[in-house]
Structure formats: structure tokens, C-alpha cells
N, C-alpha and C positions, 0 to 999 in steps of 0.2 A: 734353444734351449731357453735365451733368458726371456722368455715370456712366459717359462713352465712357473706358477704360484711356488711361494716357499710354503713347503707343508711344515707343519707344527704340531709338536704332542707338548702336554700341557702337563706338569709333573709335582703337584700340592695335594698336600691332605687334608685344604680347606677348602672345600666348596666353592666359599664367597671369593676367594682369592683364584682361582680356577676361571670363575664366571667375571671378574674381573677383567683378569686378562686376555678373555676371549675375546670380552666388549671392548677393548683397546683394539686387539692385531686384528680382530675379522674387519673393523670398519678401514684397516691400511691396505692398500691398492698392491695386489700380489703377495696376498698373506691368505691360508687357509688353515683353521686347526682341525688336523685328522683326527687326535684324539686325544683323551683327556688319561692319567693315571692318579690315584686318591694312596699309591704307596712307593717307595724306592722300585721295590722289585718288580712291580706291575710298570712301571717305566722301562725298565731294563728289559723284560719280555719285549713290549709293544715298540719299543726302539729298533729292532733286532727285526722285524718285519720289511723293513726295507721302504717304506713307505714313508720315512719322514725324514725332512733336511735338517730340521732343528729344534733340540729340546730344551725346553725352558725348566730348568731343573729348582725345585726349594732344595734347601740343605736340610733342615730338622723333618723328620715326619714321624708320628706317635711313637713306633712299636720297629723294631727291625732294622733294616738298612739305612743308611743315612743318605744323604744327596751325592757327599764324596765317593762313597762309597758304589754310590749306582751309576755315578759319572764315569768311574773307574772303569767297571762293566763294562757300559755300552761303550768308551773310547779303545777297548783293547779289542774289538771286535772290527774285523778290515770293512773299508766304506761305509763306516759308522758314521752316522747324523754328530751334529756339533752339538756340542751342550753348552745353555748359558745358562748361569748360575742366578739366581732371580731370589734376593732372600732381604730379611733384614738386619742381618747378621754383616758388620764388616772389620770384627777381629781380626787379628795376623792368626788364630786359632780357629777361625773356619774358612778365612781367603786362602792359606798357603796350600791346608790340602788335596781344596777342588782345584785349584789350579794345578795344584800337580799331577792331581788325577788326569786332569786333561781338559779341562774346563775352557774354552775357547773364550769365554767370557763373565764377567760377574757385575752383577746390577745390583742396587738394592731397589726394594719396594715402593720407597718412596720415589722414585726417579718420574719426572716427567713422561706423559704417555710419548712423544715425538722419540725422546730418547731410547726407549724401549723400545719402538718400530726400529730404531737405526740402531742400534744395537741387534737384533734379529738380522735385518740386513747384513752387518758386516759379519755378524756372524756364521748364516748363510755363505757369506763370498769366502771363507776362510780367512777373515781376519779377527784380530782381537778387540773384544769391546770392555773397557774397566770403566767402574764409577769412580768419579774422577777421587775422592779420598782413597778407594784402595790402591789405584795408579801412583796416587801421591809416595801412601808408606811403602808399596815397593818400593817406587825410586826409594827412597832413604834408605832401606834395608840393601840396597846396592852400592851405596854411596857409602853408610857405614857398618861395612858387614860385621866388625867389630863387637859392638854393642847388638846387634841383633839375634835372637835366641833360634836355636835349630827348630825343626818340628819336634822331635822329640823332649825337647827340654821345653817347646811350648807347650803341650801335652801334660809333663810332669807338674806345671806350673799351675793349668788348670784345673789339674783334680786336687792340688792341694787349696787350691781358690773355693772349692768345693767340699772344701773341709777332710779330708782324705787324709789316714796317716801314710810313711813313708812305706808303711809296710803292705798297707792296703792296695795304693798305688802300686808297688811290687806286682802284686797279685792282679791286679788290669791292665797293666801292661804288660806283664809276663816279665819282667825283669825282675834282677835280687835288692834286695834292701840297699845294700851299699852301693849299686849302680844307681838306684834314685838319690841318694844321698849326693852322688859323685854329679850328676846332674843338677842338682840344687846347686851345691858348692857352684858351678858354671855361671847359673843365671845371678848367684847371688854378686859373683865378681863383675858379673857382663851391669848388671845394673845399680850397682854401687851400693848393698846395701845389706846386711847383717839378719832376716829374721823373716820369716815366711808372713807374716802380718804385712812387711814390708815391701818385701817381693810381690805381692801378687795386689797390693796398692798404687804401686809403682809402674806393674806391666800394664796393667787396667788403665791406668790415668794415660802407659804410651799407646796404648789400644792393639798391646799384645794378645790381651787374652779377654773372653767379652766380662763384660763389665756384673 
């Protein structure tokens, strides 16, 4: 069994990125790319066919399902392949939903080829592979839980950063306007700020939301 190649599915909406990943991974001994997917939905369907060991998943696709949602759908099935996120985004707003969804690794697209290959091998063996910046921030969250935002608080603040009003945020997240205000009040207290602008600026500087 140890001599069987690790079978890979590349899920990214950019053909150039998929070609780059394929070029790197197919030069590695013991790895074979069995399929590619240009949408998250396609990745979920393809991963269910039973001939994939590791899915390399982007987080952002043009339309429809995102990478975290696809990861959750893949991970929910029995005997599911491992999912390794490979993305350009390293904010908590990106990493936490993906890891909560069941991703076994999280790598950035600027990682050296050898790191990518090592992460695939680690994921295939059932281990966890995290980009150093992501691992550092997750450790900091565990060390200082009082200052870290919950997933919902992060979602609310990310929408504030996008310019949405409390009412619009409530509609987007299916929350009452009062609940949105409560989340923001807790965000202000944790970040020690007193305005939406300051909250967004501070959270971005701490890597809690995408700049």
C-alpha cells in the first residue's frame, strides 16, 4: 500500500494556477494528478468518486460555492479524501472557516514547491500542514482567547469592511439588526476601539480580516 501513488484533485478556477500546481506535483515521486476542477461544486462531485486521496482546494471561486463550503461538503462523506487549502488569503476570516470545515492543511500559493509537496504528503498521511503565518496566528488565538474574534464576529466585521450597513449585514447573515449591533459591541470591546472605521483598521492590521 505504501507504494501506491498519492492521487490528487486540483480545484481552482484559474487554469494557470492548476497548470502550475500540476507541473510542481507531477515532478514529485509518488504523486499523480487524477483530475482538475474549475468550480467548487465540480470539486465536491469529483472528490466523491473514490479515486482521490488529497484535494488541493482554492478558497475563492468566481461564483457559487466557495472553498470552505466545498471542504465541508467533501469532509462530511465517509472515507473522504483529505482537503489541503492552497490560497493567497491568510486572514482569520479565511483560515478559520476552512479549518472548521475540515481542511487538514492550509498553504499559501507563494509557498516553495518543496513545501507544497511536503504538505501533500503530510495531508495524505493524515497529518496537519499549516503555513507558518497561519500556524502562528492560530497559536496566538489559543494563547489569548479574550482578544480573538469569534467566527460570527469576524463575518460581521468583514461585511462592515465591505461597506455594508447593520441592516444589510443582518439580511446577509440572517440576523436581526440588534444582534449585529451586539456582535459589533463585542468586537469594539475586544479590539479596544470605538468606531467602525477603527475596528476595520485594527482587525486588518492584526490579520483578523482581509485587507
